[in-house]
C-alpha positions in Angstrom: -42.1 -85.0 169.0 -39.8 -84.4 165.9 -37.5 -82.3 167.9 -37.2 -84.8 170.6 -36.0 -87.4 168.2 -33.6 -85.0 166.4 -32.2 -84.4 170.0 -31.8 -88.3 170.7 -29.9 -88.7 167.3 -27.7 -86.1 168.1 -26.8 -87.3 171.5 -26.3 -90.8 170.1 -23.7 -89.6 167.7 -22.3 -87.4 170.3 -21.7 -90.6 172.6 -20.5 -92.5 169.4 -17.9 -90.4 168.5 -16.6 -89.6 172.0 -16.6 -93.3 172.5 -14.5 -93.9 169.6 -12.2 -91.1 170.5 -11.8 -92.5 174.1 -11.0 -95.9 172.5 -8.4 -94.7 170.2 -6.8 -92.6 173.2 -6.9 -96.0 175.5 -5.7 -98.3 172.8 -4.3 -96.4 169.6 -4.2 -98.3 166.4 -1.2 -98.1 164.2 -3.6 -97.1 161.4 -5.2 -94.0 162.9 -2.0 -93.2 164.8 -1.3 -90.5 162.1 -4.5 -88.8 163.0 -3.6 -88.0 166.5 -3.7 -84.1 165.8 -7.6 -84.7 165.3 
């Protein structure tokens, strides 16, 4: 069961990062504009 929990955590983190990246592309903020390369 531990392996399943780890997989779920990784998926959640991946979705959160993808959502934040997508949100930044849709409505880029002025403060994060210098991080476009990332």
